[in-house]
N, CA, C and O of each residue as an XYZ file, in Angstrom:
560
protein
N     279.656     82.914    232.653
C     278.474     82.660    231.874
C     278.264     83.759    230.822
O     277.961     83.466    229.665
N     278.428     85.023    231.230
C     278.239     86.124    230.278
C     279.326     86.118    229.209
O     279.054     86.438    228.052
N     280.555     85.756    229.582
C     281.649     85.726    228.616
C     281.426     84.670    227.547
O     281.695     84.912    226.370
N     280.940     83.507    227.943
C     280.792     82.394    227.013
C     279.460     82.383    226.269
O     279.406     82.007    225.099
N     278.391     82.793    226.940
C     277.060     82.566    226.382
C     276.369     83.801    225.825
O     275.257     83.697    225.306
N     277.001     84.966    225.919
C     276.359     86.162    225.369
C     277.301     86.929    224.459
O     278.524     86.856    224.585
N     276.706     87.655    223.553
C     277.408     88.603    222.696
C     276.348     89.572    222.170
O     275.246     89.630    222.714
N     276.661     90.318    221.142
C     275.719     91.329    220.658
C     274.441     90.725    220.069
O     273.442     91.428    219.915
N     274.462     89.451    219.744
C     273.297     88.782    219.157
C     272.638     87.774    220.093
O     271.531     87.311    219.819
N     273.298     87.432    221.188
C     272.813     86.371    222.075
C     272.682     86.889    223.499
O     273.627     87.434    224.070
N     271.493     86.706    224.058
C     271.156     87.234    225.379
C     270.800     86.084    226.314
O     270.478     84.979    225.875
N     270.863     86.367    227.608
C     270.426     85.414    228.626
C     269.263     86.009    229.400
O     269.381     87.080    229.995
N     268.146     85.308    229.388
C     267.015     85.735    230.212
C     267.286     85.309    231.651
O     268.182     84.505    231.910
N     266.516     85.844    232.571
C     266.677     85.468    233.977
C     266.447     83.974    234.148
O     267.163     83.323    234.911
N     265.452     83.416    233.445
C     265.190     81.972    233.563
C     266.349     81.146    232.988
O     266.659     80.073    233.505
N     266.981     81.636    231.934
C     268.146     80.933    231.377
C     269.317     80.977    232.354
O     270.040     79.990    232.495
N     269.511     82.101    233.025
C     270.583     82.218    234.018
C     270.330     81.248    235.166
O     271.240     80.542    235.600
N     269.094     81.215    235.658
C     268.734     80.314    236.757
C     268.952     78.858    236.339
O     269.498     78.067    237.108
N     268.528     78.502    235.124
C     268.692     77.134    234.627
C     270.168     76.773    234.479
O     270.576     75.667    234.834
N     270.965     77.698    233.958
C     272.395     77.442    233.790
C     273.078     77.251    235.142
O     273.916     76.363    235.294
N     272.726     78.073    236.112
C     273.282     77.922    237.451
C     272.878     76.579    238.055
O     273.706     75.895    238.656
N     271.607     76.199    237.899
C     271.124     74.928    238.435
C     271.838     73.747    237.787
O     272.178     72.771    238.456
N     272.064     73.846    236.477
C     272.767     72.789    235.745
C     274.183     72.585    236.293
O     274.736     71.488    236.218
N     274.757     73.652    236.842
C     276.104     73.588    237.403
C     276.101     73.451    238.928
O     277.133     73.636    239.573
N     274.950     73.128    239.494
C     274.881     72.830    240.917
C     274.668     74.016    241.836
O     274.904     73.906    243.039
N     274.227     75.150    241.302
C     273.991     76.342    242.107
C     272.516     76.709    242.066
O     271.854     76.574    241.037
N     272.022     77.171    243.190
C     270.650     77.674    243.192
C     270.673     79.125    243.645
O     271.391     79.493    244.575
N     269.878     79.931    242.975
C     269.813     81.355    243.308
C     268.484     81.902    242.825
O     267.933     81.455    241.819
N     267.986     82.871    243.559
C     266.750     83.525    243.175
C     267.021     84.729    242.299
O     268.162     85.157    242.126
N     265.943     85.264    241.750
C     266.048     86.413    240.851
C     266.703     87.610    241.535
O     267.525     88.299    240.930
N     266.345     87.857    242.782
C     266.902     89.008    243.491
C     268.420     88.864    243.681
O     269.175     89.813    243.471
N     268.847     87.667    244.079
C     270.283     87.420    244.268
C     271.047     87.565    242.955
O     272.124     88.159    242.910
N     270.471     87.015    241.894
C     271.129     87.105    240.584
C     271.222     88.555    240.147
O     272.262     88.983    239.647
N     270.160     89.314    240.325
C     270.178     90.740    239.956
C     271.249     91.476    240.748
O     271.961     92.310    240.189
N     271.376     91.181    242.045
C     272.415     91.810    242.865
C     273.808     91.407    242.385
O     274.725     92.228    242.367
N     273.962     90.145    241.998
C     275.259     89.685    241.483
C     275.599     90.358    240.153
O     276.752     90.721    239.917
N     274.605     90.523    239.288
C     274.831     91.216    238.013
C     275.216     92.668    238.278
O     276.115     93.204    237.630
N     274.536     93.302    239.229
C     274.886     94.679    239.592
C     276.323     94.757    240.112
O     277.039     95.716    239.825
N     276.742     93.743    240.878
C     278.127     93.704    241.384
C     279.115     93.554    240.227
O     280.169     94.190    240.227
N     278.780     92.717    239.241
C     279.642     92.566    238.065
C     279.758     93.882    237.299
O     280.840     94.255    236.846
N     278.645     94.570    237.163
C     278.656     95.875    236.482
C     279.531     96.847    237.260
O     280.322     97.582    236.668
N     279.397     96.857    238.559
C     280.222     97.733    239.410
C     281.703     97.401    239.248
O     282.545     98.297    239.301
N     282.030     96.127    239.052
C     283.421     95.698    238.895
C     283.967     95.940    237.490
O     285.136     95.656    237.226
N     283.138     96.459    236.589
C     283.641     96.828    235.272
C     283.115     96.025    234.104
O     283.436     96.338    232.958
N     282.316     94.999    234.356
C     281.729     94.253    233.247
C     280.635     95.093    232.601
O     279.781     95.655    233.286
N     280.673     95.171    231.273
C     279.711     95.982    230.527
C     278.489     95.137    230.184
O     278.279     94.763    229.030
N     277.689     94.844    231.202
C     276.499     94.015    231.033
C     275.297     94.928    230.848
O     275.098     95.888    231.594
N     274.510     94.606    229.843
C     273.335     95.411    229.518
C     272.089     94.536    229.561
O     272.128     93.363    229.190
N     270.987     95.116    230.015
C     269.692     94.431    229.988
C     268.827     95.069    228.907
O     268.652     96.287    228.878
N     268.296     94.248    228.034
C     267.372     94.692    226.995
C     266.019     94.038    227.270
O     265.910     92.814    227.352
N     264.994     94.873    227.410
C     263.655     94.372    227.717
C     263.209     93.336    226.689
O     263.388     93.535    225.487
N     262.641     92.251    227.150
C     262.146     91.133    226.336
C     263.243     90.336    225.635
O     262.937     89.450    224.838
N     264.503     90.629    225.912
C     265.606     89.833    225.376
C     266.417     89.231    226.513
O     266.624     88.019    226.561
N     266.871     90.069    227.416
C     267.658     89.584    228.541
C     268.952     90.356    228.692
O     269.081     91.495    228.241
N     269.894     89.711    229.331
C     271.199     90.314    229.609
C     272.224     89.843    228.585
O     272.145     88.733    228.059
N     273.182     90.716    228.321
C     274.310     90.305    227.483
C     275.518     91.168    227.814
O     275.398     92.277    228.335
N     276.679     90.626    227.495
C     277.924     91.365    227.662
C     278.066     92.252    226.437
O     278.203     91.762    225.316
N     278.033     93.557    226.657
C     277.985     94.513    225.553
C     279.344     94.732    224.902
O     279.421     94.947    223.692
N     280.404     94.682    225.678
C     281.738     94.881    225.100
C     282.730     93.942    225.756
O     282.513     93.447    226.862
N     283.812     93.712    225.053
C     284.884     92.809    225.503
C     286.220     93.513    225.299
O     286.307     94.504    224.575
N     287.258     92.989    225.945
C     288.579     93.616    225.777
C     289.060     93.627    224.319
O     289.754     94.552    223.897
N     288.681     92.581    223.547
C     289.110     92.489    222.147
C     287.879     92.321    221.269
O     286.998     91.515    221.570
N     287.822     93.082    220.188
C     286.708     92.944    219.256
C     286.874     91.655    218.454
O     287.972     91.104    218.376
N     285.790     91.184    217.867
C     285.836     89.975    217.054
C     286.791     90.145    215.873
O     287.484     89.198    215.503
N     286.836     91.320    215.286
C     287.729     91.533    214.138
C     289.199     91.420    214.550
O     290.010     90.886    213.794
N     289.545     91.910    215.730
C     290.928     91.776    216.218
C     291.244     90.316    216.497
O     292.335     89.846    216.174
N     290.299     89.591    217.093
C     290.519     88.168    217.362
C     290.678     87.377    216.067
O     291.457     86.426    216.015
N     289.947     87.762    215.024
C     290.087     87.095    213.721
C     291.484     87.319    213.149
O     292.096     86.398    212.607
N     291.976     88.532    213.271
C     293.326     88.834    212.772
C     294.365     88.015    213.528
O     295.274     87.443    212.926
N     294.227     87.963    214.857
C     295.160     87.174    215.664
C     295.080     85.690    215.306
O     296.108     85.022    215.196
N     293.863     85.171    215.123
C     293.690     83.761    214.764
C     294.318     83.468    213.404
O     294.979     82.444    213.235
N     294.119     84.349    212.444
C     294.717     84.165    211.117
C     296.241     84.182    211.200
O     296.916     83.376    210.559
N     296.772     85.104    211.991
C     298.227     85.187    212.134
C     298.783     83.909    212.753
O     299.778     83.366    212.274
N     298.149     83.435    213.801
C     298.612     82.211    214.465
C     298.541     81.031    213.509
O     299.465     80.220    213.454
N     297.459     80.930    212.762
C     297.305     79.819    211.825
C     298.357     79.852    210.726
O     298.732     78.806    210.197
N     298.831     81.030    210.380
C     299.787     81.134    209.274
C     301.253     81.121    209.719
O     302.142     80.997    208.877
N     301.522     81.246    211.004
C     302.913     81.221    211.477
C     303.525     79.846    211.223
O     303.074     78.846    211.782
N     304.520     79.804    210.405
C     305.160     78.534    210.073
C     306.074     78.036    211.185
O     306.366     76.843    211.256
N     306.525     78.932    212.049
C     307.436     78.500    213.112
C     306.717     77.803    214.258
O     307.366     77.223    215.128
N     305.381     77.849    214.273
C     304.616     77.153    215.301
C     304.259     75.748    214.831
O     303.992     75.529    213.649
N     304.257     74.807    215.756
C     303.789     73.470    215.416
C     302.270     73.513    215.282
O     301.632     74.467    215.728
N     301.695     72.492    214.672
C     300.246     72.401    214.544
C     299.615     72.379    215.931
O     298.603     73.041    216.161
N     300.204     71.624    216.858
C     299.664     71.554    218.220
C     299.722     72.910    218.916
O     298.764     73.309    219.578
N     300.842     73.618    218.769
C     300.957     74.938    219.384
C     299.950     75.914    218.779
O     299.355     76.720    219.494
N     299.761     75.842    217.477
C     298.764     76.698    216.818
C     297.374     76.408    217.366
O     296.606     77.331    217.639
N     297.049     75.128    217.527
C     295.737     74.747    218.067
C     295.544     75.263    219.485
O     294.476     75.773    219.822
N     296.575     75.131    220.318
C     296.480     75.613    221.699
C     296.252     77.125    221.739
O     295.417     77.611    222.503
N     296.988     77.855    220.924
C     296.834     79.306    220.894
C     295.470     79.718    220.337
O     294.860     80.667    220.828
N     294.999     79.015    219.325
C     293.674     79.319    218.775
C     292.577     79.058    219.809
O     291.607     79.813    219.887
N     292.724     78.007    220.593
C     291.743     77.734    221.651
C     291.768     78.839    222.704
O     290.722     79.214    223.231
N     292.950     79.359    223.011
C     293.034     80.476    223.948
C     292.324     81.710    223.399
O     291.602     82.393    224.125
N     292.530     81.987    222.131
C     291.874     83.137    221.511
C     290.366     82.926    221.467
O     289.600     83.866    221.676
N     289.939     81.697    221.195
C     288.505     81.405    221.175
C     287.872     81.637    222.546
O     286.686     81.957    222.628
N     288.637     81.482    223.611
C     288.095     81.684    224.955
C     287.814     83.161    225.245
O     287.180     83.481    226.251
N     288.275     84.056    224.381
C     288.057     85.486    224.570
C     286.762     85.983    223.929
O     286.432     87.166    224.018
N     286.035     85.076    223.285
C     284.761     85.474    222.683
C     283.685     84.465    223.065
O     283.970     83.481    223.747
N     282.467     84.703    222.635
C     281.364     83.803    222.977
C     281.482     82.500    222.189
O     282.218     82.410    221.207
N     280.738     81.500    222.646
C     280.726     80.214    221.944
C     280.114     80.348    220.554
O     280.330     79.490    219.698
N     279.363     81.399    220.325
C     278.740     81.627    219.027
C     279.710     82.302    218.053
O     279.616     82.112    216.840
N     280.633     83.085    218.593
C     281.618     83.775    217.752
C     282.866     82.929    217.510
O     283.548     83.114    216.502
N     283.171     82.011    218.415
C     284.396     81.213    218.307
C     284.542     80.500    216.960
O     285.638     80.514    216.399
N     283.495     79.880    216.416
C     283.659     79.224    215.105
C     284.039     80.193    213.979
O     284.622     79.781    212.975
N     283.710     81.474    214.145
C     284.047     82.457    213.114
C     285.545     82.731    213.047
O     286.031     83.301    212.070
N     286.281     82.325    214.087
C     287.729     82.516    214.093
C     288.442     81.448    213.269
O     289.591     81.629    212.865
N     287.761     80.348    213.025
C     288.328     79.250    212.230
C     287.955     79.480    210.781
O     286.891     79.062    210.324
N     288.839     80.144    210.066
C     288.526     80.483    208.684
C     289.249     79.537    207.745
O     289.721     78.482    208.171
N     289.338     79.885    206.522
C     289.846     78.989    205.485
C     291.362     78.817    205.477
O     291.919     78.339    204.489
N     292.025     79.189    206.538
C     293.470     78.940    206.615
C     293.646     77.516    207.098
O     293.194     77.171    208.190
N     294.289     76.698    206.310
C     294.425     75.286    206.630
C     295.725     75.046    207.395
O     296.809     75.324    206.884
N     295.616     74.534    208.608
C     296.796     74.262    209.424
C     297.536     73.011    208.975
O     298.766     72.969    209.019
N     296.811     72.007    208.551
C     297.454     70.731    208.253
C     298.097     70.704    206.877
O     298.970     69.870    206.637
N     297.704     71.573    205.975
C     298.268     71.562    204.632
C     299.434     72.528    204.472
O     299.962     72.691    203.372
N     299.832     73.160    205.551
C     300.948     74.100    205.495
C     302.177     73.445    206.108
O     302.073     72.569    206.966
N     303.319     73.879    205.659
C     304.550     73.411    206.269
C     304.671     74.119    207.609
O     304.819     75.340    207.669
N     304.606     73.342    208.679
C     304.685     73.893    210.027
C     305.931     73.328    210.697
O     306.412     72.249    210.350
N     306.425     74.063    211.639
C     307.598     73.635    212.387
C     307.262     72.416    213.240
O     306.115     72.219    213.640
N     308.275     71.608    213.509
C     308.096     70.522    214.465
C     308.939     70.781    215.712
O     309.149     69.888    216.532
N     309.419     72.023    215.838
C     310.224     72.421    216.985
C     309.315     72.662    218.184
O     308.602     73.664    218.239
N     309.342     71.741    219.139
C     308.483     71.834    220.321
C     308.970     72.888    221.314
O     308.239     73.235    222.242
N     310.179     73.400    221.141
C     310.749     74.364    222.091
C     310.700     75.796    221.569
O     311.440     76.654    222.050
N     309.848     76.060    220.601
C     309.835     77.368    219.960
C     309.557     78.499    220.945
O     310.169     79.562    220.851
N     308.641     78.283    221.891
C     308.313     79.343    222.852
C     309.491     79.640    223.770
O     309.750     80.794    224.110
N     310.206     78.584    224.168
C     311.397     78.786    225.003
C     312.471     79.543    224.230
O     313.139     80.417    224.782
N     312.635     79.206    222.955
C     313.625     79.885    222.128
C     313.282     81.364    221.946
O     314.157     82.223    222.048
N     312.028     81.655    221.681
C     311.593     83.048    221.512
C     311.806     83.819    222.803
O     312.250     84.967    222.772
N     311.496     83.210    223.933
C     311.690     83.863    225.233
C     313.168     84.126    225.492
O     313.528     85.185    226.007
N     314.022     83.179    225.142
C     315.464     83.353    225.340
C     315.989     84.502    224.469
O     316.811     85.296    224.926
N     315.527     84.592    223.240
C     315.951     85.674    222.346
C     315.485     87.022    222.886
O     316.255     87.982    222.895
N     314.237     87.106    223.335
C     313.730     88.355    223.902
C     314.487     88.762    225.155
O     314.768     89.943    225.357
N     314.819     87.792    225.998
C     315.590     88.090    227.208
C     316.978     88.619    226.859
O     317.484     89.537    227.505
N     317.579     88.038    225.844
C     318.905     88.495    225.430
C     318.837     89.938    224.929
O     319.681     90.761    225.284
N     317.845     90.242    224.114
C     317.684     91.617    223.634
C     317.448     92.585    224.790
O     318.040     93.664    224.843
N     316.585     92.189    225.702
C     316.236     93.041    226.833
C     317.456     93.323    227.720
O     317.576     94.403    228.300
N     318.346     92.351    227.816
C     319.527     92.488    228.673
C     320.794     92.859    227.906
O     321.896     92.782    228.451
N     320.641     93.262    226.636
C     321.763     93.660    225.784
C     322.831     92.576    225.695
O     324.025     92.870    225.755
N     322.404     91.332    225.554
C     323.328     90.198    225.419
C     323.389     89.770    223.961
O     322.479     90.047    223.180
N     324.471     89.093    223.609
C     324.618     88.571    222.257
C     324.231     87.108    222.241
O     324.422     86.391    223.223
N     323.689     86.673    221.122
C     323.349     85.270    220.950
C     324.439     84.603    220.128
O     324.871     85.137    219.107
N     324.878     83.444    220.572
C     325.897     82.683    219.866
C     325.233     81.523    219.145
O     324.237     80.967    219.607
N     325.812     81.169    217.996
C     325.254     80.037    217.235
C     325.577     78.739    217.901
O     325.191     77.679    217.407
């Protein structure tokens, strides 16, 4: 919930947390939720409470600017198929909030670029990396 629904601009109040849990079939009281948030903080999640705003995830493994760079790179890679680019972009979007995810989709057009239709590109890249790692030669 904190990964998807909070960021530096978006907070969750206790009532919003309770409502979200109820919507997903869970019931919990304020005390239990507070204890669970404390457990998440103990486990390394950087959750902060701001009075009159609520809770939010203060930091993430990747900043939005890094995710934008990765999204732009994926969108511009010609060796990836359009479908593979979409799958990778969705994975990158999962690393930020639902409010930041649309910011990763910038003016790089996937459909107007010449993209590969090679569905085995990931297998090929893995085979090349394995060959390098094992000091093997690649034959045509």
